N, C-alpha and C positions, 0 to 999 in steps of 0.2 A: 476592552471589559473595565468596569469600575465598579471596584470592590469597596463597599463601606462597611466599616464595623462601629456603632455609636452606642457609646458605654458610658452612663454616669452614674459612678460609683461613689455615693458618699457614705462609706461605710466605716464603721471604726476602725481602726487600723494600728497595727503593734507599733511601737518607736523603735527606731531604728539604734544598734549599740553605738557606744562614743567613737568605737574604733572605728565604723561605716560611716558615723557621720564626718569624724576628721578627714577621712578619704574624700567624699564626696566636695566636701567645702575646701580642702585643697585644689581639685579640680577646678572648681568654680571659680578660685581665686587666681590660678593660672590663665583662665581665659578673661578674667576682667584685667590682668596686667598687660598680657599679650596682646589684645586686641587694639587697635588704630583708635583714636580720638572718636572720629566721627562714629564708628559703627558701636562704639563703647556707649554713647551718647542715645543712639537708636536703642540701643540693648536697653537703658535704664527707662526710657519712655514706653517700651512694650510691654505688654502685661504677661507675653508669653513663656512658659517656662524655659531655664537654660537645659540646652543639650550640652552635657559633659562629655558623652561617647558616641560614636558612630563608627560602626565595624562590619566589614563584609568580609567573610571566607569564603573560597569558591575551593572546590576540589575536581578536576578534570579528570576522569578515568577512561581512557579509550574513550573520547568525545562526549561522554555522559558527564554533565556537568551537576553536581550538589554544592548549594549556595544558601549560607546562612547569613541575615543581617541583622545586628544586635544594636540596640540605642538605647541609651541612658537620659533620662531626663530628671531636673532637680527643681521642685517649687521652693525657691528662696523667699517669696512674699509673704506676708501675715492673713493672707486670704487664700480661700481656694481657687485653683486655676484650671483652666480648661487647655488641655493638650492634644495634639495630633500627631501621630506617626504616619508618613506617607512613604511609599515606596514604589519607583516603575520597576516592573519586571517584564522580562521578555514575553509576546504573546502567546509563545509557543511553549511556555513552562507551565507545570503544574504546582500549584502552592500543597505542601506536604504537612506543613505545621505553623501553628502561630501559638506565643505563649506570651501571657501579660504578667507583670510584676508589678504592685501596689504597694509600696512598704514592704511588709513579709508576707503578702499575700499573693500566691500564684494563680493565674488564672489559665488553666490550660484548655488549648482546643481538641476538638475531635469531629472526623468526619463523618457525617451522617447521611442518609438517604434525604434527596431532596424533598420538601414538602411546600406546597403551595404557597401555605402562611405560616409563619414560625418568628416568635418572637427571640431576639438578641441573636439573630443568625445574620450570617453575611448574605448581601443582596447582590445578585450580579446583571450588569446591564453592559450588553454587549455592543461594541461599536458607537460607544460615545464618548467623546474628547469634552472635557469641560475646565481643563487647565491648560491656561498659556503654556507651560513648560512640561508638558506633556511630549513625550516623542512618538514618532510613527512606529508603528511595529511593535507599541509597549501595551501593557496593561498598568492599572494603579490600583495598589493596596492603601485603603486609609483606616486607620483605628482611632477613633479618638475617646478621651475619657477626661474626669477630674481628679487631679491631682490635691491632694488635701495640703494645707499650708506647711511649710517647712518638711514637706516630705517627699520621695523620690517615686519613680517608675522606671519601668525599664520594659522594652518590646524585643522579640525574637520572632524571625521569620523566615522559613526554610522554603526552596523551591526546586525543583529538577527540570533539567531539560537535556536534549540531546541535540548537540553542535550540529547546524547544516553547513554541507560545504557550497559556497559559491564563489565562481571566479577562481577555483582553485585555493582556497584558503577556508580554515575554520574562524569563525568569529565569535568573540565570548564579549558581552556587553553587560557593564556594572553600571546603574544609574548612580551618580553621586551627588545627590540634591536634599541635603539634611535643612535644608530652608534657613539655616543660620551658621554661624562660624563657630566649631566644634574644638574643644580643647584636645580630644583624642580622636583622629580619624584616620583610619587605617582600611586599607584594601590590601587582602592578600589572595592571591591566587596561585594554586599547585596544579602542574599540568605533568601528566605521567601518559605518554604512548610509548607501549613496548616494542612497537615497528619504527620509533625514531623521530625525533622532531626535525622540521626544517622550517627556515625562513620565518621564526617568530619575531614579530613584532610589537612594539607597544605604540598606539597611535595617540597624537594630542587628544585633549578632552574635548569631546564633539557637545555643542548644544546648539541647533539648528534655530531655534527660538532665544535670542539673548536678551529679552527683555531684564534690564537691570544687573546682567552678568557681563564680565568683561572676558579676556583672553588672558592667557599666561603670557609671561614674556618668552620670547623664542618659540612660536606657537607651530614648530616644524619637527618636534621628535615626542618623546614619551613626556609627561607632566614632569615639573620639578618633585624631585624628591622619589621619583620611581627609581629602585634596583631591581635588576634582572639577574639572577644567578640560573644557569643551565648547562646542563651536559648532553649526551647525545640522546637519553629518552626522558630527563626529568628537566623541570625548569620550575623557578618560584620567582614570582614577581610580587614586590611589594611595593605601595604606593601610601606615603606617610607624611603628607603635609602639614607643615606646622600654622598656625592660626596666622602668621604674616603672609605665608604662602597662601594660605585660602583666599586671603583677602585681596591680594595681588590678580588672583583668578577670578572671583565673583564675591564681592560685599554682603550679597546676599545669601551665600551659601549653597547657591545653584550652582555648581560645579561643572556637571555635565555628564557626559557618558564617558566611562573608562574602558577603553576597549584594546582586546588583543586580538591579534592575528597570529594563524599557525598554520602549518601544513606537516603532513608526516610523509615518511618513506613507505614506500608502497611496490608490492611487488606486480609485477606487469601481467603477470597470468591471471590466476583465477580470483585474485584479492588476498585482503586479511580477514582470517577467521580465527576467533577466540572462542576459547571453550573453557566453562569453570561451574562445577556442581551442577552439572545437570542442564546447563543454560549455554547457548551460543548465540554469537553474532557475527554476521558476515558483511563487511564493508569491499565494497567493488567499484573501482573509480578506473577504468582502464585509459591510458592515453596515447599518444601517436598513432592514430589511426586516420585513415583519410575521411573528410567530412563526408555526411550524406547528401546529396542534393535536398535542396529547400523548394517545396510549393507555397509559398505564402503569399498571402492577401493582408494588406493593411485597411482595417475599416476605422473611420475617422468620423466622430461625431460634428457635425457643423451646423447643430441647432443653434438657436440664436443665444441660449446661455453660453456658449462659446466663446462669444466675441470679446476681443481685447486679449491680454496676455495671455490666456490659456490657449486660444488656437495658435497664437504668434510662436509659442514655446515649442506647442506640439509640433507644428511644420518644421520649426529649427531641430529637433531631434528626430523626426522623420527623414530631414534631408541626412544626416549623419548616418542615419540606420541604412538608407538606399546605398551610400556609399560604401556601405560593407558588404552590401550580397556579391556573392560569388558568381563567376561566370556561368557555373553549371546550375545557379536555382533558376527559378522562374517566379514571378511575383505579377501583382495587380494592385490598383489603390480603388478603395469606393470611398466616396463621401456620403454620408446620409443625415438628413432630416426629417422632414414630413415625406419626403422623395429620395429616392434612392440614387446615387450618380455613378457609374461606373467609367472609369478612365477608359478603359478595353472592355470588350466582350468575351476576353479568354486572357489565360494568362500569356504573360509575353518573355523571351530570354534576357537574361542581364547582360547588355550592349549599352555602351557610353550614350548611344542617342536614346535608348529607352529610357536611361536613368536621368538624362537631363530631361526628357518629355515628362517625364511622371514627378519631377521635381515641380515645373512649371504649374502640372495640373494642380497639385496642391496649393500654390500659391494664389490659383485663380478662384479656390472654392472661398465664398462667402457664405458666413453665419446668417441663418435664417429658419424659421418655421419650427417645429416640434419634432419629437425623438421616436423616430422608427426603429425601434431596436430589432425586432423579430423580422422585419422585412430586409433589412442590413445583413442578420446574420444568414438567411435562408439565400441570399443572393451569391454571397461570397460561397458558402457551400455547394451550392450548385454550380458555380465556374470550377471550383475544385474536383469535385465529383466529374464534371464534363471533361474536365483536361487530364484525370486519369483513364476515364474510360475511352475517351477518344485517342490517346497517344499509347503505343507499344514502348513503355518506359522500361528499358534494358536495366538500368542502374533501380537500385531500391531507393525509393526517397521518401520524405515524411512534410506531410501537408501540414500548414498551420494557419491559424487566424490570428491576427494580431487587433484585437477589439478594442478602442479607446472612448470611453463616453464620459460625462461629469454630470449626467441627469438620470433621469429614471423614464421608462416607456410612457409618452404621453399621444402616439399615433399609432393606427393600424391596431395590431394586437398588443392590447394592455395589460393583460393576465399574465403574471409571474409564472403559474404551473403552466399556461398554455406555451409561452416563449419556452420554457424549458424543456417540454415534452417535443415541440416541433422542432426543436435544434438538436437534442438527443437522436431523433428518428431521422434526421435529414444526414445528420454527419456518420452515424451508423459506427462510431468507434473507429473510424477511418480516419479523422480529421481533429486536431488538438485546437482548440481555442484558449488562447493567452488572453486575459482581460486585464484591462489598466483604469482604474476609478480615478478620476482626476476631481479634486475637491472636495468640500463636505456635504454637497447634495446629493451624490450619487448614489443610486440603489447598491450598496456594496454586497449586501446579501443575496442578490439575484448574479452580480457578476461572477460572486464566490463560487454559488453552485453552479452555475453555466461552466469555468473552469473546472470543478470537480468530477462532474458527468461527463467531460469531454476531455480527459487527460491533460489537462493544461493547470496554469498557475494562475494567481490571481495577485495582483499589486496595487494599492493605494497610495496617488501621487498628490502631495500636500500643493496648495496654492501658494508657491513663493518662489522665491528668484531661482532654485534649483530644481525647478520641476523637469526643465529639459534633462538635465544631468540626471535625474532619477527615472526618466524613461530609456534613457539611453544604458544605463546601469542594468536596468530590467530585461531590455533587449541583449545584452551581452550574455545574461545567462543562459538563452536559448539559442544563440547565434549559430551555434556548431553543434548539429546533431551526430553522433559518430555512431550509434548503435538504434537499431530499431527491432521490436518485436521480443524484448528479452526476457527470458525464462529461466528461472534457477531453481534446479532440483535437488532434494535432498532423499536418500531413503527413507519411505515413509515406514518401514518397520524399526530406524533409529529416531526419526523426527515426527515429532506431532507438535501440533500448535503453534507453527509458523507464522509470522507475519508476510504480507503480502509478496508474492515472489514472480509475479508477472508485471513487464514493466514496458510501457508502449513506446516510450523514446529515453534514450540517455545522452545527455548535452556535455560536450567536454568542460571540466571545470567544477562537475557536480559530483556526487555520490549516490550510489543505491546501497541502501541499508535492509538487510533482513535480521530479524534475531527469531529464537525458536527455543522451543522447549524439547528435551531429549525423552523418548521412551523409559529409558534408563540409563544409568551410567556404565555398566558394563560392556564397553565396547573400547577397541583400541584406535578406529580408525572413524572420520567421518567421510563419506563420499559427496563430492560437490562435482554438478554438472550444469553447466552453463550453455544455452543455446542462443542466437541472436544475429540479425542480418546487420551486414556491414557493407557499404557501397554495393559492388556486384557479387559478393560472394555471403555463405552462410557460416556462420563462425559456430565450433562446437568446443568447450573447453573443460575439460575433464580432469580431477584430481582427489586423492585420499590425502586427507589430512589428519597428522597424527593427534591423538587426542590424551591429555594428561588428566588422571584423576584425582591431582592433588587437591585440597580445599584451600581458601582465603581463612586465615586466621582471625581478622579483625573485619569489624562492621564499617561499611563506606557510608551506610544511610545516614541522613540526617533525620530521621523521621521512626519513633517506636514503632509503627504499624507496618512496617516493613518484613520484620520478623515474622518467620514463617509460622504456622499453628505447630509443626515438628518440632521447633525449638533451635533450629539450625540457623547459623548466622547467613543473612542475606549476602548478596552479592551485586555488584552494580550490573552485570550483564542481566540479571533476572530482572532487576528495576527498569533497565531498558527496553527488554522483551514486553515489559507491563505498561510501560509508556508507551511504545509503538503501537501495541495491540489496543487500548484505550483510545490511543488517535485516530487509527483505523476503523473502530466501531464508531466513532463520533462522527466521522467522514462519512462511513457508509447509512448513519443514520439523517444525515441532512441531506443525503441524495435519495433515499428513497421516498415512493409516494405511496407503499403500502402502510396504512393504520398497524396492522397485524404485523408486518416484517420491522416498522420502526418501534413499537414496543418491546419485540424480543431484543432487537439492537441495544434499545435503552437499557433494558434488563442485566444485560451481557456486561456493557459498559461500567453501568451503576455498580453490580458487583465487584468486578476487578478493580473500579476505581476504591472502593471501600476496604478492599482485602490489600491494598497497597496504599491506602490513606492518600489519594490523589483528589484536589478540589477540582470538580468540573462542573459541567453543565447540570449533570445528572446528582450531584450531591452537592450535600452545602456544609458550613463549619458552624459549630456552636462552641462557647466558653462553658466549661464545667464549674461549677461551684468552687468558690476559692479555697485553697488549702495553705496551712503555714509552710514558708520557704524556710528552711533553716541552715542550706548549705550555701555554696557559692550560685552565681546566676548561671554558669555553666553546666553546672550538674542538673538543672531541670530535666525533667524526665523527656528524651527525645531531642534535645539538642546537644547529643554527644558531639557532631562535628562542628560546634561553636568553639570547642576547646582546639581545633586545628587539626587538620588531616596528616600530621606528620607519620604517626605511627601507623594511619593505614598506608600511606605513601610509602613508607620504609619496607612493610611487608609485602607489598606489590613489587617493589623495586626487587627485592629479593627473593621472590617469587619465579625466578626464570624457569620457563618450562622446557623440559628436554623430550626428544622425538620420543615417541610410545613405540611399542613392537609392532610387527609388522601386521597387517589385516590375516586374520586365518581363513574367512572364508570370502571368496570373490564377491563383490556387490553384485545382486539381483536386479536385472531393470526394472523400470516403475510399470511396465505392462508386459507380461510375457504371454504371448499368443499360442492358445491350444490348436490341436489339427480340426477340431470340431468347427465347419464352416461351411458357406455355400459359396461357388465363385464361377466364373466363366459360363458355361452354356446350359443350364447352371449343373455342375458339379456339386453333390452333398459329400462330405466326410464329417464322420461321426467318431470320435475317439473314447474307447473306454478301458481307462487308464487301471483300474482293477485287474481286469484279465490281460490288459496289454495287447488288446486287439483293436483294429481299426477298421470300421465298414465304411463302404460309400458307395453311393446310387446317384443316378441321374434322374430328374423329373422332365419329362416333355412337354412344357405348359402351353397356352398359345398367348402371342403378345395381347397385354394389356389387362393379363390376368394379375390380381393381386394375391400374393401366396403368404401364409402364416406362417413365421419363422420361428417366433418365440411367443408363447401366449402365456401369460401369468397374470392377467390384469385384475384377478379377484385375491390374489395374496400379495406379492412383492409391488402391485401396482404396474407391471413393466409388459408393453406388448410390441413387439416389431415384427413389421409387414414389409413386403419386398414387392415392387411393381416390376413386369417382366416388358421390354421391348423386342421387337422383332427384326431379324435379317435375314438375308438370302444366305442360303446355304452354300460352301464351298465346291467348288466343281469336282464332281466324282464322288462327293459324299453319300451317305448313306441317309442323311438327314434331308426332309424336303425344306425347312428351315432351321434357323438358329435361334434362341432366344438368351438376352441377358437380364440383369436386374439394371434400371434406368433410375429407380428411386428407393431409397430407403426409409423406411417411416417409424419414427421411436417416439412410443408415449408412455408419459410417465404419469402416474396418478398420485404418487407421493413423493414427499409431504406436501406437495403442491403439485397440480396439475400443469403440465408442459408439453410439450413436442418437439421432435426434431424431423426436418425433411432434408435429406440429403441426396442431392445429384453429383454428377462427377464435376459442376461448375460452380456450385456454392451449397451453404448449409443453412436452411431457415430455423431460428431457435427461438420458439414463443414460449415463454414464461411469465407472462402477464405484459410482457414488453417484447417486440417483434424485434429480433437482431437477424441481419444478413450477413454471412460471412464468406467471402471469395473463397474457393478452395486453390487458388493459384497463390495465397498468401500464407504465412504462417502465423497464427494465431491461439491465443488460450483466453477462454472466457468461461466462468462458472457463477452460481450462485445457488445458496439453498439445498447443498448436497449434488448438485449436478455441474459436473465439468466437461467442456468439448475444447478438446485439442486438435488444430487443424493443422497438418504438416504439408506444405506448400505442394500440390499436385502429387501426392503420395497416399497420404490415409488421413482418416478423421478419426479418433479416439474419443469415446464418449464414456464416462465414469460415472457411475449412479449410487451414491451413498459411500462409496470405497468398497463397495461388494461385489457391485456387477460392473463389467467393464466389455464393452463390444468395440472393435478395430473394423472399420470399412477401408478396406483397400479402393483407390481410385486407380481405373484404368484408362489411360489416353492415349490415343495414337495421333502422330503426326499427319502420316498420310494413311489413313484406314483403306485397307482392300475393302471391296464392296460388302463383305461377310461380315466385315468386324465394325464394331460400334462401342463407342466410349461408355465404360460401364464401370459397374460397384461390384466387389466380392466383400461378404460378411463373415467375422470371424470373432468366436466367443473367446475373449481374454479371461474375465473371471465368471463363474456363475454361482458364487455362495450366497448371493443373496437372492438368487431364485429359489422357489419353493420345490416341494416334492410334487406337487399338483401341476408343476408347469408343463405346457403343453407346445404344440407348434411341429414343425417340419423337422427341427433342430431341438425344441425344447424337450419333447417326450423323451429323449434319450438321454439327458443331463444327469439324470439320478438314476440311471439302470445300469446294467451289465449284460455283458453277452457273453457265450459260450460255445465253443467250436466241439460239435459232438460226433461227427463223423467227416472223415477226411480220407481220401485216396492215400495208399501207401506211399507213394511217391514225396508225400511232403513229411515223412518221418513223424518223429515224436515231438520236436519242438515246433510245434502249429504256429506260435506267437512269433517265431523271429527266424521264419523260413525265407530263404531268396527264392525267387520265383524258377520254378522247376523247367529246366529245358524239355519238354514234352510239344509234340507235334497240334496236341488238341488239348485245351485246358480242363482238365477233371473238376467236376463239382464237388463240393465240400456244405455240410449242413451246418447252420450255424443257430443256435437257441436263442433268440432275443424276446423278451417280454411273454416267454411262453410260447412263443411261435417257431416252426422251424422254418427257415428260410434257405433256400440254394443259393450259394455264392460260390464264385469263381477267384482265384488270386490276382490282382490287377496290381499296376504300378501309377500313381497320380501326381500330377506336378500341381504346389499349391502356393501360398504366397507371392504371387506375382510370378509364378514360374521357377523361383529361387530354389523352392526344395521340394523334393521328389518323396513320397510316402508308398509303401506299400501296404494294401488294404483287401479287405475281402468285398468283392463287389455283388451288390445284387443286381443281375441282368436284366428283372421282368419289372424297371420302373417302380421298382421299390413296392409291389404291390403287396407282398406277404411281411413285409418289414414294417410298415408304419401301420397306425392304428388307421380305420377306415380305408377311404379311397380318396384320389386325388382331389375331387370336388369339394369335399369336407375341409380343405384348407384353403379354399378362394373364399377372401372377404370381400365385403359388398364395395368398400372405399378404403381409401389409404389409413385412414383413421377409425376404421372398425377394429373394437376390442372385444364383440364377443368371441366366444368360445364353445359353440354347440356341441362340438366333437368331443372334447373332454369332458362337460357336464355328462352326455350320453354314456361315455364309457365307463365314468363312475357309479352311475346309476344301474347300466349291466351287471357291474362286479357288484354293487349292496344286492341286486335281485339274485345274483347267482347265475344268470344268462351268460353270462362270459367265463368259460372254463378255461384252464390252462391245458395245454396239450402236452401229455405226457411222452417221456422218452421212451 
């Protein structure tokens, strides 16, 4: 991203005081005296203003970094001079503030809604590199102005970022490229990690493009003049080179990147969870787990543009990667140009012979022809899908594609939207695609979206000597998958607005980060539950985290807009939550193909970015009209962090948390299944919680019948239909045949139309894009208020707008008897979102009550809690439901996969008097039928008075 701020301000300026003039002149004389002869001569020849001070101050609190850059310039010439402030920032960072001072006038920035055309605003161009000294993975901020003769100017820039853990380390990078030697150059980094610091190191200055720049003497340790002070939880790093030391590193002032790496001590169970003022952050990075097997296909571009060093370096890197594969892995190699060349027609095991032959195959690939990206991806996905489908894989494994290209699609399918949709549909969420773009001509936006939509990552590799090392470094990040299908749950009555909680894979050395906002602050503990797959087992971790309600006394923000409207002091965890949320909204916007959804995502991201003053693709920055500056530079509104984070850090270091009191109430599970259900042959159970009565009945249907179970299409927009399958009756049974539910279809009409078709083997979700989920793998997907959670070979939970939830039990038989069939059971877990007009075989009872009005003496007085009486013949009782008298008998019935037994009042007459209408009224014409003629006719009869309640 290239950010340009062009200002030409020939305004009348206030003169500086004699004291300020003497101070600035002292600094400039110091530079002139200490600069070696040649740089001093060059400086006299150049017309650019003198940079008197360049200072960077970072405060990192729990991996979240606040950075402020300040720069002072002086025009000693007798005429006006152009000046430019330039700063490289990490591409993952958000700029939060920019302030410019010319003389005594202050130009303060503000973040506003993005407009198509706007004067004096920051213009944003993504994925463009125009400067030889720009580093990969960075954006460049530039501001230019005219400094009047004998006057001064200052720039202050603030940005924030969450440090990412890669290869077991966090890395904080600060660009030190003032473009000239500076009288006062300071970099100060303060790190506070309450869990404890480990492996802190300061790397040599890094500058991959060294035009005109040199290296420091002894370039193996920290840069000269670096001082590190550290204890168990806190570290202060200061880099303060003199002008002479700067000149020895680079006489043109392009020193390079100042890099700090560190890791933290971590709990090996649930992870590190921190709570502050109604917000929490959860860091999860387990280790010492057996690696998951990989099914990996390397897809290599061998088009004509790859000729020479690019293909040679890529081959050498892939040779190194092949040597790193584990014996339990499976692999294949595909070369593509306008033709697709497969090494093997299947995935092969990792053996010395296969590795050797794979290397030989790569070296025989010769560059020629065009670039068929779509064909190469489709071939790789088909190989992986075939391998998984045709092999009974006992171990859980991870399927990966590592895709390398240097260009754009030129052959076969060349439409970017079509390539993306083809890939997403074929991969089906089961294959992660990691893309590597080589060089400057690559379609990086296409690669980025391919990875985003298919649970992968993307990297840009520069065309230089270390391209092979960059490729190997990227592979090292994903070489060791430890967990798959990770789901992290928090109590919904405690946590709202959590960031992403579902992750397809976790790779060793990385980290999963979730942040969330609490419903309120009046609780003692936070319950956390993690489920994931590891090798041959399913991992479940649970823990209650004590929560302290104490507040933070100081503002760690570098930005005035971070303060909430309520006037409370903001905190780093709240800003981390907002940072992650905006990032996820931007990612979702990039992936979406729906204009309506994209607009909704854009508005959400823009609103949050404006609230927290983040400069994003949906916001812009403008400078306010100048105001008179009467105080120190650091007192400028919004730059409190420029004065130094010592008070903040001291406050945080002294705020050690004490464990809170024990949780008063046990944690309620996320989904609580009610008794209201239909399961088995099929046996219906209806729970009436007000009267504490449970009623059950059977329906003898025919194979192929489609029953309306829940019908609320006109109100909540939800319909549930179940299709029956037949089976022979057991020997000596009273039935001629058995029937079970083979398919459950759930149709949702709001907020957008979608449907689910569930069988014992798979779930089809169609909400605009068709998604097929196998029932033998645990997975959670969700969007637009609909969440589908599959627990492998056990159940499927469907949650709609958080107010309706259904649980479908999956009944599977390894060796079924002739009268057994794989089938489904349907349970209603939450019906709050269904209306009072809801109908269907189960739906008609959800908002009703029942009353036992006649019962034999053997049942006694407490009719709702009677054990089954020991009598030879079961006497009848009379139940009043919806105004009808229903003869019932006492019965016991097993539900929930036979794991629980309930006592119920059983209607022996096929529910003839219990349900509205007759059986055929509940037959749907097809699985997607949402008509409810019975419900309509019943309401009309009630309106005309032809339907009378039977008196007792």
